[in-house]
N, C-alpha and C positions, 0 to 999 in steps of 0.2 A: 504494500500500500504506500502511496506517495502523499506527502503533506507539504503545504505551502506556508511559509512564514507570513503572518499578517501584521506583525508588530515588531519593529526593529528592537533588538535588545543586546546588551553587552554581556560578554562571558569571559572568564579568566582564561588566559592562554596556558597551554601545557607544553612541556618539552618532549623530545622523542621517547623519553622513558615514562611518560604519562604523569610527571610531577608538575604541579601548578607552578607557574612562574610569577613570583611576587610582583605586584604593581604593573602587570602587563595584561592588557585586555584587547579583545577584538569584538567586532560587531556582526551580528547575524542580520543580514539585510531583508527587508520586506521583499517578497516575491521569490526568494530562494526556495528551491525544491529539495526535499529530504525524504529518505526512506527509514523506517524503523528497522533496527537490527536486533538480533538476539544477543549480540556481544554486550559485555559489561566490563569495561576496563577500569573505571574509577569508582564504581559503586553507585552511579546515578540510577534513577528509576527508569528513564527512557534513553536509549542509545540511538542517535540519529546519524545517518551517513548522508553527506551532501551529494545530491545528484547534479545540481546546477545552481549557479548564481551566488556562490559563497567562496570568496578568495581566501579568507582568513582561516577557515577550518575545513578539514576533510570529514570530521565527525565531531559530535558533541554528546555530552550526557547531561540531562536536566531532570528536574522533578516532574512528576505527573501533572502537578498543578501548573507549572510553568509551560509544559507542553500544551495543555488544554487552553491556556490563556493566549498563546502566541502562534498556534498552528491550526490550519483547517485541512481536512482530508480532501484530496483532489482526484482520487482514483488510483488505478494501477499503472 
């Protein structure tokens, strides 16, 4: 299933070893397209992989609440 970001938000950057980088943030842009994945690298509730439109992140993990607030389902 694919989801589209409907509200830009900021998220903390991670290094190649999945450690949070202090005071370094990127933005998830409105209109970017994401797929939910079963992976869970940081312990987040929802793991999303960018399909298109997001240069700062290849994947993110967010809470279920943040997911419902910022994304809508757009199909497969």
